[in-house]
N, C-alpha and C positions, 0 to 999 in steps of 0.2 A: 334170846338172852334175857335172863331175869334181872330184877333190880336188887337181888340179894347181895350184900356186901361179902366179898370173898373171906373165907375163914382160914384159908391155907396160909402157911407161914411163908414169908418172903419179904421183899423190900420194894418200896415204891408202889404198893398195892392201892387200888381204889378203896377209900374208906367211906364212901357214900355212893348213892345211886348215880350221882353226877349232875352237873348243871344242864346236860342235854338229855337226861333220862326221859323216855317217852318219844324221842325223835327216831323216826325210822328212815334209814338210808339204804337205797339200792345202789350198789357199787359195781359198775361194769368196767372199772379201770384196771389197767395192768401196768407193770414196770414200776414207776417211782412217783411222778407228780401226783396223780390221782390217789394211789394207795397211801401216800404220805398225808394227803388231805384227810382221807377218811379215817386214818389212825388217830389223827388229832381229835376228830369228832368222837370216835369210839372210846378214846381215853377218858372222855368226859360224859360218858353214859349213853351216847347214841347207839341204837341197835344197827349195826352195819352188816348187811347181807352181801357178801362178796360173791358175785357170780363169775365163775371162771369159764373160759372156753374149754372145749374137750381136750385140748392140748395142755391146759393149765396156764397159769400166769408164767410167762417164759423166764422170769427171774428166779423161779424155783430152780433153774438150771445154772444160774450165774455164780458158780463156785469153782473150786472149793473156797472156804470150808462148807461142809454139808452136815445136816443132822436130820434123820428120818426122811431122807431123799429130798430135802428142801435146802437150798443154799442160804447162806447168811443174808444175802441181798433181799430175799423174800422175807425172811424171819424179822429183819430189822424194821419193816414198815407195815406189818400185817397182824399185829396182836389185837386181841379183843374183837375179832371179826368171826363171822360164821360163813363157811364155804359151801356153795352149791355149784356143781358143774353142769352147765346147760348149753346145748347146741342151739344157738340163736340163728344159725344159718338155715334152720328148718322152720317152716311156719308154726309147727306145734310148739317149738321152743319159744317163739315170740309170743304165742298165746299164753304160755306159762308166765313169761315176764309180765305181760299185761295184768295177769291176776295178782302177781306179787306187788305190782305198783298200786293196787287198790289199798288206800290207807297210808301209802308212803308219803313222807314229807319231802324227800330229796332223791333225785336220780342224778348220778354222776357217771359220765362215760368219757372215754378218750378214743373213740373210733374216728376214722377219717371223716371230716365234715361231709355230710350228705348220706352217710351210711344209714343213720336212723330213718331218714326220709325214704331212702330206697327200700327199707324194710317195712314201710307203712307205719312208722312210729315217730314221725317228725313232731317237734314240739308245737309249732304254729298250727298245723292242720289237724293233729290228732291228740297229742298228750295234753295240751292246754285245754282242750274242749272236754276230754274225758276226765281229766284230773285237774280241775282249775286251781287247786291250791298247791300243786306240785312245783317245786323249784328244780329246774333241770339245768345242771352245770355240765358244760362240755369243755374238755381240755384238749387243745389241738396244738399243732406246731406253729401255725401262722394265722389261724382264724379261717373263716370260710371263703373270704373273697379278697380282692386286691391282687397285686402282681404275683404274690406268692400264696394266694389263698388255696387252702385244701392240700397243700404240699406237705410231705412228712417233715417233722422237726425232731431233732435229738439234742440233748443237753449240750454236748461239746460243739456241735455245729452252730447252735444258737449262741453259745459263748463267743464263737468266732465272728458270727455275723453281726451281733449287736455292739461289738467293741469291747466286751469284757476281757477277752484274751489280750487285746492290744494294751490294756492298762495293767496287766499282770506280768510279772517277770521283771527283767531289767535289760540293759543294753547287751549283756552277754547272752542271755537266754533268748531274746526276742519274745514275741507274743507267746504266752504260756497259758495252757488250760489250767483252770483252778482245780486243785486236787479233789475237792468235794463237788458233787454235781449240783452246783449252786442254783442253776436255772430250774432244774426239776424241783428241788426243795422249795425254792421261792414260789414256784407256780402252785405247789401244794399249799403253802401258807396263804398266798393271795386267794386261792380258791376257797379255803376254809373261811377266810374273812368275808368273801363275797357271799357265800352260802348263808352265813350268819346275818349279814346285812339284809339279804332277801327275806330270810325268816322273820327278822325284826319288822321289816316293812309289811310283811303279810299280816302281822297282828293288827295293822291299821286298815289295810285294803281288803284283806281276806283273799288275796290273789297271789298265786305263785308267779314266777317269771323265769326267763331263759338267761343263763349266764354264759357269755362267750369269753372263755379264758384261754390265752395262748402263751406258749413258751416264749415266743418272740417278745410280746409286750411285757411279760413279767421279767424277762432277762434284761430288757432295756431299762426297766424301772429301777434297776440296781445300780445304775451308772451315776452314783453320787460319791464325791463331789465333782467328778470329771465332767459330766454333762453341764452342771451349773457353771463350772469354770469356762467351758467352751462357749456357752451362751453369752457370757460376759466379755470374754476377750477374743473370741474367734480363733484361738490357737488350738492346734491339735494336741490333746492330752498325751503325755508320754508315760511309759511305764517307769516307775521309780523304785521298784523292788520293795524293800521293807519301809523306807522312809515315806512319810505322808507327803502328798503333793502340796499341801497348804500349811503345814505346821512343822516347826522344828524347836527342840529335839523331840522327835516322835518316830522312833526306829528301834532296831535291834542292836545291842552292844555286847561285846565280849567281856567276860570276867574270868577269874582264875578257874572257876569250877563249871560254869555253864554260860550260855548266852541268855541275856535278859532283854526285856522290852520296856522302854521308858516312853510314857505318853504324857508329854508336857504341853498342855493345851493353852496356856496363857502366861502372861508375864509374872504374876504373883507365884504361880507354881514353879516357874523357872528360877525365881529368886530363892524359893524354898529349897529346891533340889541343889542349887549351888551352895547354899549355906550348909545343907546336910552333908555335902561332899567336900566341905572346906575349900570351895572354889569361889570365895566371896567376891573376888574382883571381876568375875565374868559379867554379872548383870550391868555393870557400869562401863564395860568395854564397848566402844562404839560399834564393833562388829556384831554385838549380841544384844543390844538394848531392847529391840522390839522383835516381834515374830518375823517381820519382813527382813530385818537385819540378819536374823538367825537363818532364815531360808537362803539368803544370798551367800552366807558364809557357812553353809551346813557342813561341808567337808572339813573345814578347820575345826568347827565345834566338835565334830565326831572324833577327830584325832585327840582333842583335849580330853573328852569324856572317856574314851577307851584307855588312854594312858592312866587316867585316875582310877578306872575300874579294874585294871589288870590284876591287882593283888587282892581283890575282894572275892569272898564266897558269894556267888550270885544268888543262891537260894536264901541265905541268911540276910543278905543285903536287901533283897526285894521285900522280905517280911518287914524289915525295919522301915523301908521307904513307904510301904503301904500304911503302916501304923503311924507314920509321920504325915500322912495325907498326900503322898506323891504316888500317882498311878504307875505301878511297876510290877512285873511278874517274870518268873523264869520261863524260858521257852521249853515246854515239856513235850515229850513224845506221847502218843495216844495211851500207851499202857501206863505211863506215869500219871497222866491226867485221870484215868479211870481209878487209880489207886489213891488219889489225893484225899486227905481227910475231909476237905470241904465238899468234894463230890459225894462222899458217903453221907455227910450231914444233910445235903440238899436232896438226897435220894435220887440222884441223877443216874445211878445204875439201879435198874429194877430187876428183881428176881422172883420167879414163881416156879417152883419145882426145878426142872432142868433148864428152864428158859431164863436167859439173861438178855437185857437190852438197855437202851438209853431211856431214862425216865422222862416223864412229861415236865417241861419247863414251866407250865402254867400252874401256879400255886394259888388255890382258892380257899378262903377261910371256912365257908360253910359247906361247900360242895366239892371237896377235893377229888380230882380224878386220878387215874393211874392204871396199873395193870389189873385186868380182870380175868384174862384167859390168854394162854399161849397162842401164837399164830396157828391157824387151822391147817390140818392136813387136807389134801385135795378131796373135795366133796364130803368133808367130814360130817357136815350137818345137813346134808341134802334131804334125807327122809324127814327130819324134824322140821326143817323150814317149810317143806311142802305141806306137811300135816297141819302146821299152824296156820297155813293160808288156805285151808279147806280142801286140800286134795285128799281123796280117799286112798286107802291102801291099794285098791285095785287100779286107780289112776296112776299112782306112783309106779307100780309094777309095770304097767303098760308103757309109761314114759321110759323106763329103763330098757324094756325089751325093744323099743323103737330107736334106742340110742339118743333120745332127747336129753335125758338125765344120764350122766356119764360117771360111772363109779371108778374107773381106772383110766389114767391119763392116756390119751392117744398119742402115738408117735408119728 
């Protein structure tokens, strides 16, 4: 990947080499948590070499919808990367990987704990000695040890096991899986943070280190404020649906045209919204004077608010409320959110040629990141990656003939 700024027409494109330009990442991850992490890094200039197994990253098949034989699930988290298909099950494939790691800053993988050691590429015994500056990030389900150590973990299963499902939904639904794979995405985010921390520390020590990232830990870290409430009162948190467990009014309400969400976090804001809605007597009502009072009498307050809002145009009302300093917004569907004017202004839909995706939320003044290249086809950059790492044309041909480098996905 070059440092050249893209000249193609599009939206949300990278307009600088990026804050991470010069960083080399070898990415052995598949599915979501790891690829999401490396897309964040690649959005901001890191060169990410995505090494896929002979069968390819399985989420290439997680569709429809598809384009160019890759599903939306793959396309959504793999832009700006370069693909090499390599059979690491063979010793020659692992030798290629070791050559690719020469000069790399980061190795990220999500194999079962112990797999790298079994292959003779464990961090403690091998990689840290051969590549002392390497940051090795491993993403796993539960970590390498403990009662569940080295067992497989998946987003929805972790949501169930750490308590996230128990606080989602309501009395009617029972525990409910969150519609977005929040654990995988959070693990990708936490892993990106951990990698950048380790690289920052390396500037002082000159040494890399091993990062043990697990879906279990990252999912559990999302339990706020429910865990904080439990630690203080020893009561099992309950699923409250849309209402906030600690704040009222902080929920979804019906209007004439749509549902809206009001987020009233303190007494001054409650007084402001009541004045705006000509409900001036509510703040002095003993049932609603404090947040604690409003929580106790939440159902009554909801009835009053929905009766007042029933004749309002929710979209227009939310615009006026926001401009008056009251946090409020219409409940939009995904297609509506993508078409919203502010989404376009913030370049949160990025386009390059036929590729469309979500833009980077990280906005930097001097080194803005963004889209540089569409998600790669399987082994799209294999020959170039190997050539840039010193492999001769004859070596590349031999690797292909032996099935070490794979041009067509194996079934």
